[in-house]
C-alpha positions in Angstrom: 9.4 5.9 -11.0 6.0 6.9 -10.2 4.5 3.6 -11.5 7.0 1.8 -9.0 5.6 4.5 -5.8 2.2 4.1 -6.8 2.7 0.2 -6.8 4.3 0.7 -3.1 1.2 2.4 -2.0 -1.1 0.3 -3.2 1.1 -2.6 -1.5 1.2 -0.9 1.8 -2.4 -0.3 1.6 -3.4 -3.6 1.4 -1.0 -5.0 3.8 -3.0 -2.3 6.4 -6.0 -3.7 5.4 -5.2 -7.4 6.2 -3.8 -6.7 9.1 -5.7 -3.9 10.3 -4.0 -0.4 11.6 -4.1 -1.8 15.2 -2.8 -4.9 13.9 -6.0 -7.3 15.3 -6.4 -10.1 12.3 -9.6 -9.8 10.6 -12.6 -11.7 11.2 -13.5 -14.5 8.8 -16.5 -14.7 9.6 -18.6 -13.2 7.1 -17.0 -15.0 4.1 -17.1 -19.0 3.5 -13.5 -19.7 2.9 -10.8 -17.6 2.7 -7.9 -17.9 0.1 -4.4 -16.9 -0.7 -1.5 -17.0 -3.6 1.4 -15.7 -2.1 4.5 -15.7 -4.2 8.1 -14.2 -3.2 11.0 -14.6 -5.2 14.4 -14.1 -4.4 16.5 -15.7 -6.9 15.8 -16.0 -10.8 17.3 -18.0 -13.4 17.8 -15.0 -15.6 21.0 -13.0 -14.6 19.6 -10.1 -15.8 17.8 -9.8 -12.3 19.8 -9.2 -9.4 19.0 -11.4 -6.0 16.5 -10.0 -3.9 17.5 -10.4 0.0 14.3 -10.1 1.5 11.4 -11.2 -1.2 10.9 -14.7 -0.4 11.2 -14.1 3.6 8.6 -11.4 3.4 6.3 -13.7 1.3 6.9 -16.3 3.5 5.9 -14.5 6.7 3.0 -13.1 4.6 1.9 -16.5 3.8 2.4 -17.1 7.7 0.1 -14.4 8.8 -2.6 -16.0 6.6 -2.6 -19.2 7.6 -3.0 -17.8 11.0 -5.8 -16.0 10.1 -7.5 -19.1 8.6 -6.3 -18.8 4.9 -5.7 -21.9 2.8 -2.3 -20.4 0.9 -1.0 -21.6 -1.9 2.8 -20.6 -1.7 5.3 -20.2 -4.7 8.8 -19.5 -3.9 12.1 -19.3 -6.1 12.2 -21.6 -8.7 8.2 -22.7 -8.3 7.4 -18.9 -9.1 7.5 -19.3 -12.8 4.8 -17.6 -14.7 3.0 -20.9 -15.7 2.6 -21.8 -12.1 1.8 -18.4 -10.6 -1.0 -18.3 -13.6 -1.9 -21.7 -12.8 -2.2 -21.2 -9.3 -4.6 -17.9 -10.4 -6.7 -20.3 -12.6 -7.1 -23.2 -10.3 -8.4 -20.8 -7.4 -11.0 -19.4 -10.0 -12.2 -22.7 -10.5 -12.8 -23.5 -6.8 -13.9 -19.9 -5.9 -17.9 -19.5 -4.2 -19.8 -16.1 -4.2 -18.9 -15.9 -0.6 -15.0 -16.5 -0.9 -12.3 -13.9 -0.2 -9.2 -13.8 -2.2 -5.6 -12.1 -1.3 -2.8 -12.0 -3.5 0.7 -11.0 -2.2 3.7 -10.9 -5.1 7.3 -10.2 -3.7 9.2 -9.6 -6.9 11.1 -7.2 -9.5 9.0 -5.8 -11.6 9.0 -4.3 -14.8 7.6 -1.4 -17.0 7.3 -1.1 -21.1 6.5 2.7 -22.4 4.3 2.1 -25.5 3.2 4.9 -27.6 2.8 7.2 -24.4 1.4 4.6 -22.4 2.9 2.5 -19.7 2.6 -1.2 -19.4 3.6 -2.9 -15.8 4.6 -6.2 -15.4 5.8 -8.8 -12.7 9.0 -10.9 -13.2 8.5 -14.5 -12.5 11.6 -16.6 -11.7 11.9 -17.7 -15.2 11.3 -14.2 -16.7 13.7 -13.4 -19.0 11.9 -10.4 -21.3 8.8 -8.9 -21.7 7.2 -11.9 -23.7 8.0 -14.2 -20.2 6.8 -11.4 -17.8 3.2 -11.5 -16.4 1.7 -8.2 -17.4 -0.9 -6.3 -15.7 -3.3 -7.4 -18.7 -2.9 -10.9 -17.4 -3.2 -9.8 -13.7 -6.1 -8.5 -14.7 -7.7 -11.4 -16.7 -7.2 -13.4 -14.0 -8.7 -11.3 -11.2 -12.0 -11.5 -13.7 -12.2 -14.8 -13.3 -12.2 -14.7 -9.6 
């Protein structure tokens, strides 16, 4: 529960940064290019994961907001939001980024925690996620972000 709450606080903080507390759009002037990867998964291939009624709609609304602010947005929804496609979108983006570019990643999906040896490991559940091996681990997200 604590990890989930910390994650939600981070997401809310990110949203406040994106639109500003007064809802003024961020100025893109100091950046050469603005990119985003937006993922929304309401339906999953595994029956283990229940339908999330607002995930895809929330992600689409975020994509629209970012596009209105001049971002080039890669959108992955439901069946297109596989582990492979999400990680490939990060890799494609990493290959075209320059030093004066900025990136926003927004993911609306189920998540999972795994307790191993007194540590908690976090995962994002992609459309095709059925077990921990098929989820996107926090380590994979960290590696992807380091390439950017």
